[in-house]
Each structure stands twice: as C-alpha cells, then as structure tokens.
C-alpha positions as CSV (number, residue, x, y, z in Angstrom):
1,M,0.0,0.0,0.0
2,R,2.8,2.4,1.0
3,H,4.6,1.5,-2.2
4,A,1.5,2.3,-4.4
5,I,1.2,5.7,-2.7
6,T,4.8,6.5,-3.4
7,V,4.5,5.5,-7.0
8,L,1.4,7.6,-7.4
9,A,3.0,10.6,-5.8
10,A,6.1,10.3,-8.1
11,T,3.9,10.0,-11.1
12,V,2.0,13.2,-10.2
13,L,5.2,15.1,-9.5
14,L,6.7,14.0,-12.9
15,S,3.6,14.9,-14.8
16,A,3.7,18.4,-13.2
17,C,7.2,18.9,-14.5
18,Q,6.3,18.4,-18.1
19,H,6.2,21.6,-20.2
20,A,3.1,22.7,-22.0
21,P,3.5,23.4,-25.7
22,P,4.1,27.1,-26.5
23,P,1.0,29.1,-27.4
24,A,2.2,29.3,-31.1
25,A,2.0,25.5,-31.3
26,Q,-1.7,25.5,-30.4
27,A,-4.3,25.9,-33.1
28,P,-5.8,29.4,-33.4
29,P,-9.5,29.8,-32.5
30,R,-10.4,30.1,-36.2
31,T,-9.1,26.5,-36.8
32,Q,-10.6,25.1,-33.7
33,A,-14.1,26.4,-34.6
34,A,-13.7,24.9,-38.1
35,I,-13.3,21.4,-36.6
36,Q,-16.9,21.1,-35.6
37,L,-19.0,19.6,-38.3
38,A,-22.8,19.8,-38.2
39,A,-24.7,16.6,-38.8
40,S,-27.7,18.4,-40.4
41,I,-28.8,21.7,-41.8
42,D,-30.6,22.5,-38.6
43,A,-27.5,21.7,-36.5
44,Y,-25.4,23.9,-38.8
45,K,-27.8,26.8,-38.4
46,A,-27.7,26.3,-34.6
47,L,-23.9,26.5,-34.7
48,V,-23.9,29.7,-36.8
49,A,-26.6,31.2,-34.6
50,Q,-24.5,30.5,-31.4
51,Q,-21.5,32.2,-33.0
52,I,-23.6,35.3,-33.9
53,M,-25.1,35.5,-30.4
54,A,-21.6,35.1,-28.8
55,A,-20.2,37.9,-30.9
56,N,-23.1,40.3,-30.1
57,G,-23.7,39.9,-26.3
58,A,-24.3,43.7,-25.9
59,Y,-27.0,43.6,-28.6
60,T,-29.0,40.5,-27.6
61,F,-31.6,39.7,-25.0
62,S,-32.5,36.3,-23.5
63,G,-35.6,34.8,-22.0
64,R,-39.1,34.7,-23.3
65,L,-40.0,36.6,-26.4
66,P,-42.4,39.5,-26.0
67,P,-45.9,39.0,-27.3
68,M,-45.4,41.7,-29.9
69,L,-42.1,42.0,-31.7
70,P,-41.5,45.5,-33.1
71,A,-39.1,44.2,-35.8
72,I,-38.4,41.0,-37.5
73,V,-35.6,40.7,-40.1
74,V,-34.8,37.7,-42.2
75,L,-31.3,37.5,-43.6
76,D,-30.0,35.3,-46.4
77,L,-26.5,34.1,-45.7
78,S,-24.1,32.3,-48.2
79,V,-21.1,30.5,-46.7
80,G,-18.2,28.9,-48.6
81,P,-17.1,25.3,-48.1
82,D,-14.5,26.4,-45.5
83,G,-17.0,28.5,-43.5
84,E,-16.1,31.9,-44.9
85,L,-19.1,34.2,-45.1
86,K,-19.4,35.0,-48.8
87,S,-22.5,37.2,-48.7
88,V,-25.3,38.4,-46.5
89,H,-28.3,40.4,-47.4
90,V,-31.8,41.3,-46.2
91,H,-34.4,38.9,-47.5
92,R,-37.4,40.5,-45.6
93,S,-37.8,43.5,-43.3
94,R,-40.0,46.5,-42.7
95,D,-37.5,48.3,-40.5
96,S,-34.3,49.7,-41.9
97,E,-32.8,50.3,-38.4
98,A,-33.4,46.6,-37.5
99,S,-32.1,45.5,-40.9
100,A,-28.8,47.4,-40.4
101,A,-28.5,46.0,-36.9
102,A,-28.9,42.4,-38.1
103,L,-26.4,42.8,-40.9
104,A,-23.9,44.4,-38.5
105,A,-24.4,41.5,-36.1
106,V,-23.4,38.9,-38.7
107,R,-20.4,40.9,-39.7
108,R,-19.2,41.2,-36.1
109,V,-18.5,37.4,-36.0
110,P,-14.7,37.4,-35.8
111,T,-14.1,33.8,-37.0
112,L,-15.1,31.6,-39.8
113,F,-18.4,29.8,-39.5
114,P,-18.2,26.0,-39.3
115,P,-17.3,24.3,-42.6
116,A,-20.3,23.7,-44.9
117,A,-18.8,21.6,-47.7
118,H,-20.4,18.4,-46.5
119,L,-23.9,20.1,-46.6
120,M,-23.4,21.5,-50.1
121,H,-24.7,20.1,-53.3
122,S,-22.0,18.6,-55.4
123,R,-21.5,21.6,-57.8
124,A,-22.5,24.4,-55.4
125,R,-20.0,27.1,-54.5
126,T,-21.8,28.2,-51.4
127,F,-24.1,26.9,-48.7
128,D,-27.2,29.2,-48.6
129,F,-29.6,29.5,-45.7
130,S,-31.6,32.1,-43.8
131,E,-31.7,33.3,-40.2
132,T,-34.5,35.3,-38.6
133,F,-33.7,38.1,-36.1
134,L,-36.4,38.9,-33.6
135,F,-36.1,42.3,-32.1
136,N,-37.6,43.6,-28.8
137,E,-38.5,47.2,-28.0
138,Q,-34.9,48.1,-27.2
139,Y,-33.7,46.8,-30.6
140,R,-31.9,43.9,-29.0
141,F,-32.4,40.6,-30.7
142,Q,-32.7,36.9,-30.4
143,L,-32.3,34.4,-33.3
144,R,-35.2,32.3,-34.3
145,T,-33.0,29.2,-34.5
146,L,-32.2,29.4,-30.8
147,S,-35.3,31.1,-29.3
148,G,-38.0,29.3,-27.5
149,P,-41.7,29.6,-28.2
150,Q,-43.3,33.0,-28.3
C-alpha cells in the first residue's frame, strides 16, 4: 500500500514537471471552430446562430420573447465550403434600423463559421440559408433558430 502511494506521488510530480506546448503551437480559435461539423442543416444553423449570439452579447436579449415583436428581419447568408461568409443580405424586413443591426451582427463574428462543404450540393459554390432576427422594443435581438416559443 505504501509503495503504491509512493509511485502515485512520483507520477503526479513527474507529470507536473512536463512543459506545456508554447502558445504558437496551439491551433488558433479560427481553426478550432472549423473542426466542428454539423450533422444536419438545422444543426449547422444552430452552430452559426450560437456564433452570432456570442459575438453580439451587448445587442442581444434572453428569456421569453415579448408577445409583440417590433421588428423581424430575415437575412440570407451564403457560406463557402470552409465556413467563410461569402455574402449576407436582407431577405425580408419592414424596419431599416433593424435591418442594419442584423447585418452588422453577422459581420461582427470574428471567426469563420463551421465548414459547410459536407452540406453543399456537389456543384454548389456556397451553402445558402436564412436566419431570422427577432427584435424587442430596445432593438436587442434573439435568433429564431435558438429562441423558444413566443
């Protein structure tokens, strides 16, 4: 028993002495985000929505949606096989201020979106989908893909 404790203590001490790899050897956040592949279109949209929400904390709200939404904006997004945003434009909106806020929110995402090549048709150059921005009275938003029932 005493021998097992000694061996365990020596192992812990030796592992603590090992050097961690330098920061330059670690993959940058952009590459790490690209590793995650979505199993379906809905799963892909959820990953993208999470990135948009994470990059826009000051512009979002959480919790139950209000009974009346003052603005709803639908954006069309086109993403390349590697996750690069190729284009984004307003598909539907009745509020120019909310439209500008939604476009700015997508452009604030600092990294690539997840790779989309496995979801694309064989000859497609982009993966195209839409996301709906639901705005409250303070012009903060939730994304339809992640929001609960209204």
